[in-house]
Each structure stands twice: as structure tokens, then as C-alpha cells.
C-alpha positions in Angstrom: 0.0 0.0 0.0 1.3 3.6 -0.8 1.9 5.9 1.6 0.0 9.4 1.6 3.3 11.2 0.5 3.6 8.6 -2.4 0.0 8.9 -3.5 0.2 12.8 -3.3 3.4 12.9 -5.6 1.6 10.4 -8.1 -1.4 12.9 -8.1 1.2 15.7 -9.0 1.2 17.4 -5.8 3.8 20.1 -4.9 5.9 19.8 -1.8 5.0 22.6 0.6 7.4 25.4 1.0 8.3 24.5 4.5 9.0 20.8 3.5 11.1 21.9 0.5 14.9 21.4 0.4 16.9 24.5 1.8 19.6 26.3 0.0 21.8 28.4 1.3 23.6 31.4 -0.4 26.9 30.2 -1.7 28.2 33.9 -1.8 28.3 36.7 0.7 29.7 39.1 -1.9 28.8 42.8 -1.8 28.8 45.3 -4.5 29.8 48.8 -3.4 30.4 52.0 -5.4 33.2 54.3 -4.2 34.8 57.1 -6.1 33.0 55.9 -9.3 34.1 52.4 -9.0 31.7 49.4 -8.8 33.6 46.8 -6.9 32.0 43.4 -5.8 33.7 41.1 -3.3 33.3 39.0 -0.2 33.9 41.3 2.7 34.5 38.2 4.8 37.9 38.2 3.2 38.7 41.5 5.1 38.5 39.1 8.4 42.3 38.3 8.0 44.8 39.4 10.5 47.8 39.8 8.3 45.5 41.9 5.7 44.5 44.4 8.3 47.8 44.4 9.8 49.3 45.3 6.6 46.8 48.0 6.0 47.3 49.1 9.3 51.1 49.6 8.4 50.3 51.5 5.1 50.6 48.3 3.1 47.0 48.3 1.0 48.4 46.0 -1.8 46.7 42.8 -0.4 43.2 44.5 0.3 43.3 46.2 -3.0 43.5 42.6 -4.5 40.6 41.5 -2.3 38.3 44.4 -3.7 39.4 44.3 -7.3 39.6 40.2 -7.7 43.3 40.6 -8.9 42.2 42.7 -11.9 45.4 44.5 -12.9 43.5 46.7 -15.1 41.0 48.0 -12.6 43.9 48.6 -10.1 45.5 50.7 -12.8 42.4 52.7 -13.2 42.0 53.2 -9.5 45.5 54.5 -9.3 45.1 56.7 -12.4 41.8 58.1 -10.8 43.7 58.6 -7.6 46.5 60.6 -9.2 43.9 63.1 -10.6 43.6 64.6 -7.4 46.7 66.7 -6.3 46.1 66.0 -2.5 47.0 62.3 -3.6 50.4 63.2 -4.8 53.7 63.4 -3.0 56.2 66.2 -3.8 57.8 64.2 -6.6 54.2 64.0 -8.1 53.9 60.3 -7.3 50.8 58.7 -5.8 51.0 58.7 -2.1 50.5 55.2 -0.3 48.1 56.9 2.0 45.8 57.6 -0.9 45.5 53.8 -1.4 45.0 53.3 2.1 42.2 55.8 2.4 40.5 54.5 -0.9 40.4 50.9 0.7 39.1 52.5 4.1 36.2 54.0 1.9 35.5 50.8 0.2 35.6 49.2 3.7 33.2 51.5 5.2 30.8 51.2 2.2 30.6 47.5 2.6 30.0 48.0 6.4 33.5 46.7 7.6 35.0 49.9 8.6 34.5 52.6 11.3 31.6 54.9 10.3 
């Protein structure tokens, strides 16, 4: 004898939503726009002591790779845009490292990871 579940399935009944197989989001990526750049990344990647220590010491390279997905063209575009502001240049006309650190801080804040 068939069970009620088997008879319902044979009759074409749909599984109630509360009984359906649940799926979890596989990505926690966020998309933020900072200074005209749209960046999509997993903010959980910032939960990294070495990355944050490097950022605190003025080394934004790893954090920049997180938010750009290792896209060298995007990194170049961000640097070029930052160079457009004379405040971001040192006495020799070169991009200040602090300008990149500030940019990453703005990205983290926009993603809800930084201080507000």
C-alpha cells in the first residue's frame, strides 16, 4: 500500500515550501560604489589579521587585490583616478601610499566593514 506522500506525489502534488529542500547562499559578495568604481567582493575576506595588519602599516596591496579580484586593469584605473587629485600626490608627483589606504578604508566603510 502506498503512503500518503507517495499518493500525493503520484497525483502531482507539489511539496509545501516548508518541506522543500533549503538552499543556502553560496556567496556573501557585496557590491559597493566608491569614487565612481563599482566593486564586488566578499567582505569576509577582510577578516584576515595579516591583511588588516598590513593595511594598518600602510600596505594596502593585499586589500586592493581583495576588492578588485586581482584585476590589474582595475587597479591601474583606480590608481590613475587617485592621481587626478593633487592631494593624493607627493612632492615628486607620485601617488601617495596613504591615498590607496584611504581608498581601501572608504571601500570597507561602504561595505559595512570599517568605522563609520
